[in-house]
N, C-alpha and C positions, 0 to 999 in steps of 0.2 A: 378942732373939728375936720381939719385937714389929713391927721395921720389918722382918724378913722376911715376916710374916703379912702384914703389910699390903700389901708386894711382889705376893705370891701369890694377893692377894683375886680382882684381877679375871678373873684366868687360870679360879679356881674358881668365880666368876659365870659369866663366856660358859660352861663347860662344861654346868654345871647347866641353865641357859637351853639350851644346844641338846640335851641331854636331854630336856629337857620337852619341846620342841618333837618332837623324833622320838617321843615318846611319843605324843605328839599326833597324829602325822601316821597311825603305826599303828595307831591307834584309831578314826582317821577309814578309812583303810583297810578295816581288821576289820569297820566297820561298814557299809560300802559294799559289801564283800565278801559279810556276812550279806544284808542287802537283797536281794544280788543273787542271790543263792541264793534266798532266798522268794521272789522271783519266778520263777526258774527252776523251782522245786518247786512251786509255784502253778500254772503251766504247764504242768509233766509231770502234774502230779494232777487235771487236768477231765476228767472220764470222757468216755470214746465214748459218743454215741449210741446207745443199747441198741435193737437191734432185734429184734424179738418175732419168732421163726420164727412159720412159717405153719402154723396148725391143718390137722393131714392126720385129714381124717374119713373111716371109714371105712364101710360098709354090709354090710347081712346082707338074706335076703332070707326073709319070714315068708309063709307059704302060704296061712295064714286058709282052710285046706280045711272047717271046719264050721261052723254059727252059732255054736256054742260058742266057738270060736277067735277067733270076729268080735266077740263079746261080750265075753271077755278082753284083746282088742287094745283095744276102747276102753274099757274101765275100767281097763288099765293107763295109757294116755296122755292127759295131759289136753286139753282143746279146742284149745289153743295147740298144742300137740304134736300133735295132730291134723293140726291146719291145715297145718304146715309139712310134714308127712309128704305129706298129699293132695297138696300145690304139687310135691313132688318129684317123684312119680308121675302129675301130670299129669290129675289125677282129681276129681271134686267128691266131697264126703261123700256125696251122696245113690248117687253111683253105685258105690260100694264096696259087694263082694256075697260073700258064701261062697263061697271057689273063687278068689277074684281073690287073686294072690302079688301082696305088694307089697315094696317095697324101703324100710327102715328105718336112717337112721343113726345110728354110735354116739354119736353126742353131737347135741344136742338144744339150738340155741341159737335165739332168738326174732325174728334177723335174716335173714330169707330171703336176701339177699346173700350169707352165709356157704355158700349153698349150687350158687350161681350158675355154671352151665355158660359163662359167656361172662366174659372177663377185666376187670379191676378198670380196667384201663387199657385204650385202644386206640388210640396213637399218628396213626393212617391216620385218623382222624376229629375229630383235634385243632383244623381251624379251621372245622369243621363245628359250629354253634350245637345243633342237634338233630337226634339220628338213631333209626332206630327200625331195629333185628336181628330179622327175623325168620329162626328154624332151624326146617325143616321135618325134618333129619335129627334133630336133640333135642325136637322140639315144645316151641320155649322163646323168648318175645321179650326183646329188650333195650333198655333208653334211656340213651341216649349223650348228655352236652353237654360238648362240645368235648373228646368221648373221653375221657370220667371215667363210667364206668356207676353210675346213679343207681338203677334199678330193674330186677328182671327177671320173667318167672312163667311159668306154663305156656301152652300152646295146644294148641286142637285144629284143624292144617291141611285143605286138601282132601282127601278120602280117596282111593283110588288109580286110580279112574273119573275122580274130577273134583279134579284134583290143583290146588293154588294156584299160578300162573305164577312161577315164579324171575326176578330181574331186580329193575334200580334203579327203583322208582317213586316217588312222592310225592303227600302227602293233600291232597285236592283239596275236595271238600265234607263234612260231617259232619250229622248228624239223631240227636237224642234219641233218636227210636225210626222204624224205618223198615220197612215190608212187604218180606217176601223177592219176588225176582221168580221165584224157583221155585214158592214156595207161597204165596199171599196169605194163608193165616192165619197164617202163621208171622212172628211180630214178633220186629227186631234192634234192641233196646235198644243208645244209645250206640254209632250205626252211625260210623264213618269210613272213606268213599272213598279208596282207592289207585290204583284203576282203573278212569276214568271209564264206558270205553264197555263194559268187559264186566260191570261191575258189582260190584267186588271191594274188601272192605273190612277192618276188625276189628271185633267186635261181642261182645257178652255173648252167651253162648249154651252150651249143657250141654256140659262138657268130661268125656269117656267113658274117656280114657284112652289114647287113639290118634288119626291121624286120621279126621276123619268127616263134613265140611264138604263142601258144594258150592261149595268154592274159595274162599270167605272165611275168613277166623281168628277162632276164637273163644275167647273169653277169660274170664276170671273176671268177676264183674261191677264189684269193687273197680278190675280193670286197665282194664277198657275205659272206669271213666269216668276216671281217670286220663290215659289218653292223650288222648281226648275233650277232655279240660280244657288237656292241656298241649302237644300237637302241633299246626304252624300249616296251614291251610288255604291254597290255590291263594291268589291274587290275580289276578283279571282286569282286561281292558282296559276302557275304559267303555261298550263296547256287547256286554261280556258277551261276546264269541266267541274270544276267545283269552286264553292265560293271561301275565299279565305278568309273573309271579315266580312259581317253585313253591314248593311248600308243604315242610311238611319230608320228606326223605326215608325212605324205605321201602324197606330193602332184604330182600330174600326169597332166599335161598339154602338148597343141602344138597339132599338126598333120604331119606327115609326108608326104610328097609330093613324092607319086611313079611314077609322070611324068615326075619329076625334077631329076639333076644330085643330086648325094646322098650331103647333105649340105657339108660334109669334102671336096667332091672334089670340090668344089665351092669354098673354099679358095684358088685354085691356082687363081682366078681371082679375088674374092675380100677377103682377113684375114681377114672383121667382118661379113662374111656370116654365123657364128652361134653364135653371140649375141644374148642375148635375146630381143625380138620385143616388142613395146609396147604393144601390144594388150596380149603378155605374161605376163608382168609385170604387167597390170589390171587384169587378170584374179588370179594371185599369190595374188593380194592387195584383191582379195574376197574374196579368199579363207582365207588369212589371218581375215578377220573380221568376216566370220563364224568362225574361230577359236577361237577370243576373245569369240564370244556368246556362245560357250557352255561352261558351268560351269565344265566338266568332264576334262577339259584340264588344263595343269600343265605352268606357266608362271614365268619366272625367272625377278621379277623387279628389276630394278638397285636400287645403295645405297639410292637415292633420293627420289625417289617411296618407299622403305620400309620406310623410315623415315617418310616421310609422312601420310604411312598407320599408321600404329603406332601412330603417333601423334591422328589421327584421332580415333582409335581405344579406345586409353586412354582418349581420352578427351568424349568419347560416355559413359565408364563407370561412 
């Protein structure tokens, strides 16, 4: 029997060898499949970016009919809360009286941008480095840098008999304190002119909660100082007689409705009442078209546009 065992031994060894290789290959394939599954699982399990839903803020009206109700209001809200409420109502603390109806949000945040009546992004302003929007309808200003809202606040524009002229204007000159052309006893702190010959600009002055000025645009002190430092003045020719470069655009638009409740009071029944209207967006687009057509304006092109312009200039040479 021994010779027979020896005779079949090579065949047995070969079979064992083939079995080992087969098992090894299966193990490798299983390992690859498992790793592949892990990779696929890993990709599948990457969480999608979580988009926080935009906070919906609702409003109510507090009539503050008596001095007792006014005192109760001041005791209920902190100074910081009151500051937000006054800004929403386009009024200063010292102008709040018993009998004044004010609108109060159901959520009080320390960031005034949360209550902006202007969009956070305005794409039509994307290639303008800095823009000042002044809405007479909602009595508010907004500052944009390349289409991104960085600040807003309340205003008091021209009253019904002396309205602030709508239009595309430009920052001209500024003065830390200017004497009013209407009454030389009125001092206008942090004045920034945007209509040279008409003597119209923005500056600090009392905000009573409605349009009240003689065409200029009144601001809180902190807002007037911010714009004073932030906006750009015109650049004149060497003889000082002509404008070489325009300053920051001041886009004034909209009409205040004196027959209706103030737009911020309307928030109590419609929390979208202060949003920009389609007609107002169309007006802003018209202003942008005029801005683009003026060679004295500064544009801030994106990287791709800069590369394209550089390529065109190089080719021209």
